[in-house]
C-alpha positions as CSV (number, residue, x, y, z in Angstrom):
1,M,0.1,-13.5,25.2
2,E,-3.6,-12.0,24.2
3,S,-1.2,-11.7,20.7
4,T,-1.2,-15.5,20.6
5,W,-4.9,-16.0,19.5
6,I,-5.1,-12.5,17.7
7,K,-1.9,-14.0,15.1
8,L,-3.6,-17.5,15.2
9,G,-6.8,-15.7,14.2
10,K,-5.0,-13.9,11.2
11,K,-3.5,-17.5,10.2
12,L,-7.5,-19.2,10.3
13,K,-8.7,-16.0,8.5
14,R,-5.5,-15.9,6.0
15,L,-6.6,-20.3,5.3
16,A,-10.0,-19.7,5.3
17,K,-9.4,-17.0,2.5
18,N,-7.1,-18.8,0.1
19,T,-9.2,-22.1,0.4
20,L,-12.6,-20.4,0.3
21,F,-11.8,-17.4,-2.1
22,P,-8.9,-17.8,-3.7
23,T,-7.4,-14.6,-5.0
24,P,-8.0,-13.7,-7.9
25,K,-5.7,-13.5,-10.9
26,P,-3.9,-10.2,-10.7
27,L,-4.2,-8.5,-14.1
28,I,-2.2,-5.5,-15.7
29,S,-2.7,-2.3,-14.2
30,Y,-1.9,2.0,-13.5
31,V,-2.2,0.9,-9.7
32,R,0.0,-1.9,-8.3
33,R,0.3,-2.9,-4.8
34,I,3.9,-2.5,-3.8
35,E,4.8,-4.7,-1.3
36,R,8.6,-5.3,-1.5
37,V,10.6,-5.1,-4.8
38,K,13.8,-6.8,-6.4
39,T,17.4,-5.9,-5.3
40,S,20.0,-7.1,-4.3
41,E,21.4,-3.7,-2.2
42,K,20.7,-3.8,1.5
43,V,17.9,-1.2,1.5
44,C,14.2,-1.4,3.1
45,A,11.8,1.3,3.8
46,M,9.3,1.6,6.7
47,T,6.1,2.5,7.0
48,F,4.2,4.2,10.2
49,D,0.4,3.8,10.2
50,D,-2.1,6.2,11.7
51,G,-0.6,8.7,12.7
52,P,0.7,11.6,13.4
53,M,0.4,11.4,17.4
54,D,0.9,14.5,19.8
55,L,0.3,12.0,23.1
56,P,3.4,11.0,25.3
57,C,4.4,7.7,25.1
58,A,3.0,4.8,27.5
59,P,4.7,4.3,29.3
60,D,6.2,7.4,29.2
61,Q,9.5,7.6,28.8
62,F,10.3,9.9,27.0
63,G,9.4,13.3,29.5
64,G,6.1,13.5,27.6
65,E,7.6,13.6,24.1
66,A,4.9,13.2,21.6
67,L,5.3,9.6,20.0
68,T,5.8,11.2,16.5
69,D,8.6,12.7,18.1
70,V,9.9,10.4,19.9
71,L,9.8,8.3,16.1
72,L,11.1,11.3,13.9
73,D,14.1,11.7,16.4
74,T,14.9,7.9,16.4
75,L,15.0,7.7,12.8
76,Q,17.1,10.8,12.7
77,E,19.9,9.5,14.8
78,F,20.1,6.3,12.5
79,G,20.0,8.3,9.5
80,A,17.1,6.9,8.2
81,K,14.3,8.1,6.1
82,G,10.2,7.0,7.2
83,V,7.0,6.5,5.3
84,F,4.3,8.1,7.8
85,D,0.8,6.4,6.4
86,V,-1.5,10.0,8.0
87,V,-5.1,9.8,8.7
88,G,-6.6,13.2,8.5
89,D,-9.1,13.6,11.7
90,T,-11.6,10.9,13.1
91,S,-13.5,13.1,15.7
92,E,-16.1,13.0,13.5
93,N,-16.5,9.2,13.8
94,Y,-18.7,9.9,16.4
95,P,-21.3,8.8,18.2
96,D,-19.6,5.8,19.0
97,V,-18.7,3.1,22.1
98,C,-15.5,2.3,23.0
99,G,-14.7,-2.0,22.7
100,G,-12.6,-3.2,25.1
101,P,-8.9,-2.9,25.7
102,G,-6.6,-5.8,23.6
103,T,-9.5,-6.5,21.2
104,P,-10.3,-5.1,17.6
105,T,-12.5,-2.6,18.8
106,W,-10.4,-0.9,21.3
107,G,-10.5,1.9,20.2
108,G,-14.1,2.1,18.8
109,T,-17.2,-0.4,17.8
110,A,-18.5,1.4,15.2
111,F,-15.0,3.3,13.7
112,D,-11.7,3.7,14.6
113,H,-10.2,6.9,16.9
114,Y,-6.4,7.7,16.7
115,P,-5.0,8.0,18.8
116,E,-7.3,6.5,20.8
117,F,-11.1,6.6,22.1
118,G,-12.0,10.7,23.0
119,Q,-8.4,11.7,22.4
120,D,-8.5,12.7,18.4
121,K,-7.7,16.1,18.2
122,K,-4.6,14.8,20.0
123,G,-3.5,12.9,16.5
124,G,-4.2,13.1,12.3
125,A,-3.0,15.6,10.0
126,A,-5.3,18.0,10.6
127,N,-5.5,18.2,14.4
128,C,-1.0,18.6,13.8
129,P,0.5,20.5,11.1
130,R,3.6,20.9,13.9
131,L,4.3,17.3,13.4
132,I,3.6,16.9,9.7
133,G,6.2,19.9,9.0
134,R,8.3,18.1,11.4
135,I,7.5,14.8,9.1
136,L,8.5,16.9,5.1
137,N,11.4,19.4,6.7
138,E,13.2,15.9,7.5
139,G,12.6,14.4,4.5
140,H,10.3,11.4,5.1
141,Q,7.6,11.1,2.3
142,I,3.7,11.0,3.9
143,T,1.1,9.0,2.0
144,N,-2.8,8.2,2.8
145,H,-4.2,6.2,5.3
146,G,-8.1,7.9,4.4
147,Y,-9.3,11.0,6.4
148,R,-11.3,9.5,8.9
149,H,-9.7,5.9,8.2
150,I,-13.0,4.3,7.5
151,I,-12.8,1.0,5.8
152,F,-14.0,0.7,2.2
153,G,-16.6,-2.3,2.4
154,K,-17.6,-4.7,4.8
155,K,-15.3,-6.6,7.0
156,P,-17.4,-9.2,8.7
157,Y,-14.6,-11.0,10.2
158,V,-13.2,-8.9,12.4
159,Y,-15.4,-5.9,12.3
160,G,-18.6,-7.4,11.6
161,K,-20.0,-3.8,13.2
162,R,-18.1,-1.4,11.7
163,Q,-19.4,0.9,9.3
164,F,-17.9,1.5,5.7
165,Q,-17.9,3.4,2.7
166,G,-19.5,1.0,0.4
167,D,-19.3,3.7,-2.4
168,L,-16.3,4.1,-5.3
169,D,-17.0,8.2,-4.7
170,A,-17.4,8.3,-1.1
171,V,-14.2,6.5,-0.9
172,V,-12.6,8.7,-3.4
173,A,-13.6,12.2,-1.4
174,D,-12.2,10.9,1.7
175,M,-9.1,10.7,0.8
176,D,-8.6,13.6,-1.1
177,R,-9.8,16.0,1.3
178,L,-6.8,14.5,2.7
179,H,-4.6,15.0,0.2
180,S,-6.0,18.7,-0.1
181,L,-5.1,19.3,3.2
182,L,-1.6,18.1,2.1
183,R,-1.4,19.6,-1.2
184,D,-3.1,23.4,0.1
185,Q,-1.5,23.3,3.9
186,H,2.2,21.9,3.7
187,G,2.4,21.8,-0.6
188,Y,3.0,18.1,-0.4
189,T,1.6,16.0,-2.6
190,M,1.0,12.6,-1.4
191,T,0.9,9.6,-4.4
192,M,0.4,6.3,-2.4
193,T,-2.2,5.2,-0.2
194,R,-2.8,1.8,2.1
195,P,-6.0,1.5,2.7
196,P,-7.5,1.6,5.9
197,H,-7.3,-2.1,7.4
198,Y,-6.4,-3.4,4.4
199,V,-10.2,-3.7,2.8
200,D,-10.1,-3.7,-0.9
201,N,-13.6,-4.3,-2.4
202,I,-15.3,-1.5,-1.9
203,D,-19.2,-2.4,-3.3
204,G,-18.3,-5.9,-5.7
205,T,-18.2,-3.5,-8.8
206,F,-15.3,-1.3,-7.4
207,T,-12.6,-1.9,-5.4
208,A,-9.5,-0.3,-4.1
209,Y,-7.7,-0.5,-6.7
210,D,-10.1,2.1,-9.2
211,A,-10.1,4.3,-6.3
212,C,-6.1,4.2,-6.3
213,A,-6.3,4.7,-10.1
214,M,-8.8,7.4,-9.9
215,M,-6.3,9.6,-7.7
216,D,-3.5,8.6,-9.1
217,Y,-1.6,7.1,-6.6
218,Q,-0.1,3.5,-6.2
219,Y,-1.2,1.0,-3.7
220,L,0.8,0.7,-0.3
221,A,1.6,-2.8,0.5
222,A,3.9,-4.0,3.4
223,S,5.8,-7.4,3.4
224,F,7.0,-7.9,6.7
225,D,4.7,-6.7,10.1
226,G,7.1,-4.8,12.7
227,Q,4.1,-5.9,15.2
228,G,3.7,-2.8,17.4
229,W,0.2,-2.9,16.8
230,L,-0.2,-6.5,19.1
231,P,-0.7,-6.2,22.7
232,A,1.0,-9.1,25.2
233,K,-1.0,-9.9,28.3
234,T,0.5,-11.2,31.4
235,G,4.3,-10.5,33.3
236,D,5.9,-7.6,32.7
237,V,4.2,-6.5,29.1
238,Q,6.9,-3.7,28.2
239,Q,9.4,-5.8,27.7
240,A,6.9,-8.9,25.8
241,E,5.5,-6.2,23.4
242,V,8.7,-4.8,22.3
243,R,10.6,-8.5,22.5
244,E,7.7,-10.0,20.2
245,M,8.7,-6.9,18.1
246,V,12.6,-6.9,17.8
247,D,13.2,-11.4,17.9
248,P,11.1,-11.9,14.4
249,L,13.6,-9.5,12.9
250,R,16.7,-10.8,14.4
251,K,15.7,-14.0,14.2
252,A,14.9,-13.0,9.8
253,L,19.1,-11.1,9.9
254,E,20.3,-14.3,12.0
255,Q,18.8,-16.7,8.9
256,D,19.7,-14.7,6.0
257,E,21.5,-11.7,6.3
258,G,20.0,-10.2,3.1
259,F,16.7,-11.0,4.0
260,F,15.5,-7.9,4.2
261,C,16.6,-6.1,0.7
262,G,14.1,-4.7,-1.0
263,Q,11.7,-5.3,1.7
264,I,8.7,-3.0,3.5
265,I,8.1,-3.1,7.2
266,F,4.9,-2.3,8.7
267,Q,5.0,-0.1,11.7
268,K,2.3,1.9,14.0
269,D,2.7,5.4,14.8
270,G,0.3,5.0,17.9
271,Y,-0.9,3.0,20.4
272,N,-1.6,-0.8,20.0
273,M,-4.4,-2.6,21.1
274,A,-4.1,-2.2,25.0
275,L,-2.8,1.8,24.5
276,R,1.1,1.1,24.8
277,T,3.9,2.2,22.6
278,P,5.8,-0.3,22.3
279,V,7.5,1.3,18.5
280,A,8.8,3.6,21.0
281,F,11.4,1.2,22.2
282,G,11.0,-1.6,19.3
283,L,12.0,0.9,16.7
284,R,15.5,1.7,18.1
285,Q,16.3,-1.8,18.4
286,H,15.1,-2.9,15.0
287,L,17.2,0.4,13.1
288,E,20.5,-1.2,15.4
289,L,19.6,-4.2,13.8
290,L,19.4,-3.5,10.7
291,E,22.4,-0.7,10.8
292,K,24.6,-3.7,12.0
293,A,23.5,-6.0,8.9
294,G,24.5,-3.0,6.3
295,Y,21.0,-1.8,6.1
296,R,20.0,1.9,5.1
297,V,16.1,2.4,5.9
298,I,15.0,5.1,2.5
299,T,11.5,6.3,1.9
300,V,8.9,4.0,-0.2
301,A,9.4,6.1,-3.0
302,E,13.3,6.3,-3.2
303,L,12.8,1.9,-2.9
304,L,10.8,2.3,-6.0
305,E,13.2,4.9,-7.9
306,R,15.7,2.6,-7.8
307,S,13.6,-0.7,-8.4
308,P,10.1,-0.4,-9.2
309,F,9.2,-4.3,-9.5
310,A,8.7,-7.0,-7.7
311,D,10.2,-9.5,-9.8
312,V,12.9,-7.9,-12.4
313,G,16.0,-5.8,-10.9
314,A,18.3,-4.1,-12.3
315,E,21.0,-7.1,-13.2
316,D,18.3,-7.5,-16.3
317,K,19.2,-6.7,-19.2
318,D,15.9,-5.1,-20.0
319,F,15.6,-2.9,-16.6
320,E,16.4,0.6,-17.8
321,H,13.9,0.3,-20.6
322,L,10.8,-1.2,-18.4
323,R,11.6,1.4,-16.1
324,E,10.7,4.1,-17.9
325,L,8.2,2.6,-19.7
326,Q,6.1,1.8,-16.1
327,K,6.3,5.4,-15.2
328,S,4.1,5.9,-17.9
329,R,2.4,2.5,-19.7
330,A,0.8,0.0,-17.9
331,I,2.8,-2.6,-18.1
332,A,3.3,-4.5,-14.6
333,Y,0.6,-6.9,-12.7
334,S,-1.6,-5.7,-10.1
335,D,0.9,-7.6,-7.8
336,N,4.3,-5.6,-9.3
337,T,5.1,-8.2,-11.2
338,L,6.2,-8.0,-14.7
339,R,6.0,-11.9,-15.9
340,L,8.0,-11.4,-18.9
341,D,8.7,-14.9,-19.7
342,A,4.8,-15.4,-19.5
343,P,3.0,-15.4,-23.3
344,M,1.3,-11.6,-23.8
345,T,-2.6,-11.8,-24.4
346,R,-4.4,-9.4,-26.1
347,G,-6.1,-7.6,-23.5
348,E,-2.8,-7.3,-21.9
349,L,-1.8,-5.9,-25.2
350,A,-4.4,-2.8,-25.0
351,M,-3.7,-2.1,-21.8
352,L,-0.2,-1.3,-22.9
353,L,-1.5,0.6,-26.1
354,A,-4.8,2.2,-24.7
355,P,-4.2,5.5,-23.3
356,R,-4.8,6.3,-19.8
357,E,-8.0,7.7,-19.9
358,A,-9.4,5.1,-21.9
359,A,-8.3,2.1,-19.9
360,V,-9.8,3.7,-16.5
361,D,-11.1,7.0,-16.7
362,L,-13.7,5.5,-19.5
363,R,-13.9,1.8,-18.0
364,I,-14.9,3.7,-14.5
365,R,-17.9,5.9,-16.0
366,K,-19.1,3.1,-18.0
367,L,-19.4,0.8,-14.7
368,K,-20.9,3.9,-12.6
369,E,-23.8,4.3,-16.0
370,G,-24.8,0.4,-15.5
371,D,-23.2,-0.8,-17.9
372,K,-21.3,-4.3,-16.6
373,S,-19.5,-5.1,-20.2
374,F,-16.8,-2.7,-18.6
375,A,-15.9,-5.1,-16.0
376,H,-13.3,-6.0,-16.6
377,R,-10.0,-4.2,-16.0
378,Y,-9.2,-4.8,-20.0
379,A,-12.5,-3.7,-21.0
380,G,-11.8,0.3,-21.6
381,A,-8.7,0.0,-22.7
382,L,-9.9,-3.5,-25.5
383,H,-12.8,-0.6,-26.3
384,W,-10.3,2.3,-27.1
385,C,-8.0,-0.9,-29.2
386,A,-11.1,-1.8,-31.4
387,E,-12.2,1.7,-32.2
388,Q,-9.0,2.1,-33.3
389,H,-8.4,-0.9,-35.7
390,L,-5.8,-2.4,-33.8
391,L,-7.7,-5.5,-32.2
392,P,-11.1,-7.4,-33.3
393,A,-13.8,-5.8,-31.7
394,G,-15.1,-8.4,-28.9
395,A,-11.5,-10.4,-28.0
396,A,-11.6,-11.8,-25.5
397,P,-9.2,-10.2,-22.5
398,D,-7.0,-13.9,-21.9
399,S,-7.3,-14.6,-25.8
400,P,-3.8,-15.4,-27.1
401,L,-1.7,-12.5,-28.9
402,E,-1.1,-13.2,-32.5
403,P,1.3,-11.9,-34.8
404,G,-1.2,-9.6,-36.8
405,D,-2.3,-8.0,-34.0
406,L,1.9,-6.7,-33.4
407,R,1.5,-5.5,-37.1
408,K,-1.6,-3.3,-36.7
409,A,0.1,-1.5,-34.1
410,S,3.8,-1.5,-35.7
411,D,3.6,2.3,-34.9
412,F,3.7,2.2,-31.4
413,F,6.8,-0.3,-31.3
414,S,10.3,0.8,-32.1
415,G,11.0,-2.5,-34.9
416,T,9.6,-5.6,-35.8
417,V,8.4,-7.1,-32.8
418,T,8.6,-10.9,-33.4
419,G,7.9,-13.0,-30.8
420,T,4.6,-12.4,-28.5
421,T,5.9,-13.3,-24.7
422,R,5.5,-10.4,-22.5
423,R,9.6,-9.4,-22.4
424,E,9.9,-9.6,-26.3
425,V,6.8,-7.3,-26.6
426,L,8.0,-4.9,-23.8
427,G,11.2,-4.7,-25.1
428,K,10.5,-3.1,-28.3
429,A,7.5,-0.6,-26.8
430,K,7.9,3.1,-27.5
431,L,9.0,5.5,-24.5
């Protein structure tokens, strides 16, 4: 199978990344990467990238109906709600040349082109207002996948020749272009984004998290790959691709019927790398398996309203307080965990106390001015806390929280905080 070497390449890439470039420690952030949430309830979400697509399925067994319509028909039949992570229009991404079918550059070497090379006007929110209208009218969620689907920064492993944005303002302008289109033409406000190809680094100073913060977005990720984007090479490729979509989900449910509680499943609203659409056929089987196991498929927005965090669920004694607190304060790490048993640091306290304008806007403005002392995610909040005499000037972000710090900040808490664990401090924070 052609998908075998692609999967192997992804595994080798992850191994190299974890070995040579380990993931940085998560920090408290207004922007959280939402992959899944903690819940024992049988609810999950499905996200569909790169659409909408107003071209027929391949092979076409639906009388020429557009792929996005086929997906919406299937979701409607099962009473399921999806999340459509849409692009705006990729027709500006020329001149370019098309890579080989089945390769990562199948849709373009310098840029991506959706739904396929030379057919850009048949896809994207700017070209498919009817499909966007149907998505919204039927109660689904729409998120921002970039107007032109241009990666934020370099991605040398797979896309060494790919053009990238490399500038925070350019990234934000591209997302805002799509945001404005949905708001102005459809009266819809998006609240989440998935960076193209999950490229987070922009220029070595700013990341996708800074771009999300400027847009007031959360970072939409996923915890389970529906695999409809992968091609098969030999035999009956249609059956093979659908089987490769469905078997992992079936096996996961067979091993643990509660496996998908709170998970976000990745799907594709478009052609796979070989210009076929296994999702048109595999989605039905996914939904049949989930329905049989007692699941409801809901939007990520609804999932987060039920249970916002990856490690704290409704059974926790402080859940209701924390759920309300996170709506206005930075209390979770960028990986969407709370880690309530960990000791709180001064930097984390600063993020809790400081207004968003200091924690986000001030820090980004100072970095744009070239002030590298604001490089740390907590720098703006710490600066504000020092000005308010809540924390000492020059306090290290990771320095342990001291009881005296909490006494100085007593106006921010309902009662005396007696301990310095994250649970004890957050549990007393005023809403």
